[in-house]
N, C-alpha and C positions, 0 to 999 in steps of 0.2 A: 341484570349488566350493572357494572359499577355505576355509581352515581357521578353525574358529569360535574367537575369543579374545574376552577382555574387552576393549573399545576405549572410549575416553572422549574426549569431545569437547573439544577444545583450546581453551580459554577465551580471549578478548580481553579485554586488560587495560583497554583503554578504556571497556569496559561498567561499571567502576566510575562513570566520570564521567557515561557517559548514564545510568544509574540515578538519579544525583542531579539531572539536568537534567529528568527526566520527573517526579522528585517535586516538584521546585521547581514546574514547569509545572501539575500537578495543584494542589497547596498554593495556588498564584496564583488559581486559577478559583475553588476552594472559597471563597477569602476575598473574591473579589470578588463572589460570588453572594449570599454572607451580607449584605456590607455594601452592596451595591448601586452601588458604584463599584470601579475602572472599570466600564462595562458589558460583559456576555457576550454575545459572538456566536457562535451555532453555526455551523460552516462545513463542506460536504463536504471529502473529503481532497483534490480539485483543483479547489476552487472558489476564490473571489477572496480568499484569505487576505491578501495584499498590501495590497489595498484594506482591508481590516477592521481591519489593525493599522495603518495610517497613519492611520486615523480614530478610533485610541485604544482600540479593543476588546480586551479579551483574548479570545483563540480558543479555541473546543472544537471537537473533531472527534468526532461520535459512531462514524464508522467505526473511529476508533482503539480506542474502546470497545467496539465490535463483535469486534475482534479478540483484545482481553483476556477478553471472554466466552468466545470460543471456545477460546483457549489454556489459560483456568480451569476449562473443561469446564462452567461455569455454562451454558453456552447451552443444551445438548441439554435439560437442565431446566426453562429457563425459554420455550423456543418454544412448548410446549404452553398457555401462557397467553395468548401473541399469538394462537394457533389458537383458543382457545375465544372469544374476542371478534370474529372473522371474518377472520382473517389465514390465507389459503392455506399449508399446509406448502410449496407449490411458491415463496412467495415469498421474497425475499432473507434469508437466514439471519441475515445481520447485523442487519437490520430486526426481524424477528421477535424475536430473541433480547433485542435492547436493549428493545424495547417489553414483552416477557413479563417480562425482571428488572426492569423500572421497575413493572410491576404486581405483582411479587413484592418490591418494597422491596429489591432486591440490587443491589449492584455489586460487582465485583472491586476497585474502589477501596478499600473499607473494608477488605479484607483486606489491602492493600498499604501503605496510609498510615494513620496513626493520626489520629483526628479527622474524617476525611471520612466520612460515612454517606450521602452520595447525589452522583449525578451533578449538575454547576451549572447552576441555573435559568436560562434563556436571557432576554436582552432584545430579542433579533431572533434569526432563523433563516435562513440564506443558503445556496441551493443550486445547484450547477451539475449539469443531468442530462448530462455527458458519460459519469459511470459508467453510469447507467442511470434510469429515471423511478420507481424506489422510493425514490430518495432524497428526491424531492420529497413523494412520500405519507408517508415516514417522518417529515419535517420537521411536514408538515401536521399531524400526529396529536399531535405535541407542543404546535404552535402552538395547536391546538384547545384541547388540553386547558390550557396557560397562558395562553389569549387574549392571545398575542403574535404580531406580524407575521412571516408568512413571505414570502420574496421571494427571486427567483432569476434563473438564466439557463438557457433552454431550449437545448441544444445541437444542432447539425446531427448526423445519424448517418447512417454509410455515404458518408463523406467521401474522395474520392480524392484529387487535389491540393488542396489548401488554396489556395483563391483569394481575391482582395481582397472578393468579396461575402460569403465565409466570415467574413474579419476584420471587416469593417465591422459585419455583422450581430451578431455577440457583443461587438464594442467599445461597440456602441450599447446592448446591454444591461447592461453592466457601467455604462457612465457612467450609465444610468438608475437604478442602485442607490443613488447616490450622496445623491440628495434624501432617501428615506426611510431612509437611514442616519444622515443628519445630523439628522433630526427625531427619531431614537432616542439618538443621541450628545449632542446638543444642542451640537456643535460643529462648523464648516464644515471642510472638506477641504482639507488644505493639500498643494498639487501637489507641493512639493519634499519634504514628506515620505513623498508616496508613490512618487517618483522613487527615495528613498534605499531604501525599503523594497524595491524592486523589484529594486535593485542588489543589496542583501543577497541575496534571494531568488536572484539568479541565481548570485550567487557560490557559496551553499551547494549548488545545483544542480550547479554544475560541480566542485565537491569531491566529491559524493556519485557522480557518473558515474565521477570518477577513482578512488573507493575501488572501485567495482564493477568497472572494468576491470582492477584488480589480478589479478583471478582468470584472465586470459588467460596469466599467467604458470604455467609448468609447474615445481614442483608448485603449485597454488592456494593462496595465503594464507588465502583464506576461501571458505566455501561460501554458496550460496542460503539455507540455514538460517541462518547467520549474518546474511545481508542482510535477512531477515525482521525481525529483532531490532534492529539496527542502523540501519534506516530511520527510526526512530520519530523523531527530529529532523528528517529532510527531510518528514516530513509536518506534525508538530506546530510544529514550531519555524522553519519556513522564513520568511525575512523579518526575522530578527534574527541579530544578532552571535553570539550563544551557540551556534546550528547552525553557525556558520562554525568557530568555534573548536573544536568538538566534532570536525569532520571533519577539522580539521588534525591533531590528535592521534591519531585513528583511522588518518589514512594515513599518518603516519609510523611508526606502530607496524606497518603491514602492510609497507611499504617495508622496515623492519628484517627482518621476515620472509622477504622473496624475498631480500635479500640474505645472509641466513643458511641460506637455502633450507629453511624452516621451514613444514612442507606443513599444510594444514587437514586434510588427509585422508593418513595416513601410507602410503606405498607406493601411491601413487594410481596405478589401473590404467587407468581410464576415466573419462570425463569427459560429464555429460550437461547438457542444458539442460531447466529446469523451464516449461512454458506452462500458463499458467492459475493461479487462486488457490491460495494455500498451504491445508494441512488442519491448521486452527490447532490443534486438539485433538490432534493426532499430529505435532506437529513435532521434538519430541525423540525418538520411537520411530522417525520416518523417517530423523531425522540418524544415528542410532546404525545402524540397518540398513545405511545407505550407508556408512558408515565401516567397518562388517563385511565390505562386499563390495569393500573397499578402491576406492569409487567416488565421485568427487566430481561433484555439482550445481553447477556452475561458475557458472551464469548463470539469469536468467528475466526473461520480460517484466514480471512482477508488480514486482519492485524498482525496474526501469527507467520505472516509470511516474511517478517523481517528479526525472527528470530534464528539465528546461525550458531548452534552449539558444537559444529564441528571446526571453526575456526580457530587455528592453531598458530601462533606465532613462530613456533620451533620450525614449521613445515609451512610457509604461506601459500606457495603456489598449489599444492594438491589439498590442503585445507580448503582452501577458496573454493577448488573444483569440487570438493566434496560437498561443502556447506550448498551451493548454489545448484548442484544435481539434486540435492534431496528436498529441493523446493515442491513444495505439495502440488503445483500446477503442473509437474511434468510425470508425475507419478501413476501407476496404472490404478484402476478402480479398485482392486482389493487392497493395495496399500491406503490409498484414501480413505476406504470404509474403515480400515483398524483405526486409524489415525482420529478419524469423526467419533468410532466408538470410544476411544480413550478420552478424548473431550468432553463428550457427554456425560461419562462416569466423573471425571474429575471436577466438573462444573455444576454437577447437580441438574442437569437440563431436562425440563420437562417435555420442550417440543422444538422442532426446527424449522426455520424459515428458509426456504432455498430460493435465491433470489435468480431466476432465468433472465439473466441480462442479453439482449437481443444482439448487441453487436460484439459481445465478448463470451464467444462459444468455448473458448479455451480455459476459462475460468468459471463456468458454469456446468454444475454438477448434477442436474435432475434431467439430463435427457436420456439416459441409458438406462434406466431403473433403479438408480444408487437410493432413492429416497424410498422406495418400496422394499429394496433388501435390507436397508438399515430398521427401517419398521419391523419388517417381519423378524429380524433377529433380536431386536433390543425393544420392541413394543413401544416406540417412543412417536408420536404423532407429527405430523410435517403438515405445512403448507408450501404452494408455490406461487411466488409473486412475479409477476411478469413486468419487464421494464428495462432499463438500460442504466448504465453507470453514469451516461451524461446526456443522453438525446431523450429529451423528455416527451417526445411526441411518441415513444414507445410505452408510456406509463400512464396508467388510468388512476388518478387520486383517488376517485369515487370507488372503484374494483378492489383497488389495495385495501383503502379504510375499512370497505366490509369485510374483506377478507379475514385480516389483522383483528377487527373487533370481534369476530366470531369464532375465530381459532382461541384467542385467548380467554374470552367466557366459557369456550368448552372445556378448555384445561384447567379453569378454575372452578368448575363444576366438579363437587363430589362424586 
């Protein structure tokens, strides 16, 4: 066993810039909601944010708020309030923690930002079910509460090859959003503005991809746990120059780390891939444990979910449709397994951690034999950690710690 010693997470200097970006984002939303202009659109994290920005909306992402509820550990206290009005404990804990916190008049935004007392009230709520159907139900609850329009895209599921049938179907649904959005915003869509927003979103995506791929270097300059923090601009600010400027700054810092051989995990021994959702309420604990074990979690499917290389400003509606239909979560197992095989090879992975998230079956990939099939094909060891994205009642600290420690030591043994 590795000698126990006090370790500290190596901080990324660009985080200071990111904190300012996020503060400005939430203050802008708060002001817009209070003043009524510009209009506020809620959007799912892989929804048509480019279209909403191009039409002049300020955009709020409730899943980002759900992650904040999990990381602040408010979620576990808030979920029972949603259960009490009929939401199952097995339903998405992003959704139940968000609704529960709203019923309790709580938000981590109040603790983080002076003057913000509530989440921003929407003028329209726009979903894409490419994550799951829960997002539609989630947005519908708020739409009913505030009597605001809820519109969206019903995505294909179990997609193998993405065909023109898929692209045409989703592109048509995105285009159908324009009329109701114009009715809310009071302005007509400017197609050139949409093309520019898609261009900015694609550039953000390309930079985020380059940031994540720095972890293929040995030693890796960042970890999966870093990426769960620094992905925030890719989620809430894609389609803006602000996100591009941020990732240029972050990428420059990581390239300097690589040149100077500055490791995110000192004396890196083994490299892991994290498959599934983060355990938001235990990010620091897990990051610290892996540091102690000299084990670097170098990559994840989760952070890669905001890489959209198919976005094309020359064909905005169809390229958005293609990009959002290629999302890992909606694909067939053979497609997912080919993707994971490529990631294992590219990042030089020694083992995989599958997170079995109790309330997120759509983003849990260890239920139908995938770990065994990948292990048989590639001879890559794996473990499954039982837990959840937000509901810590589903997670055993002792059990997870013991599993991870044994796995890391197994991989480090010649």
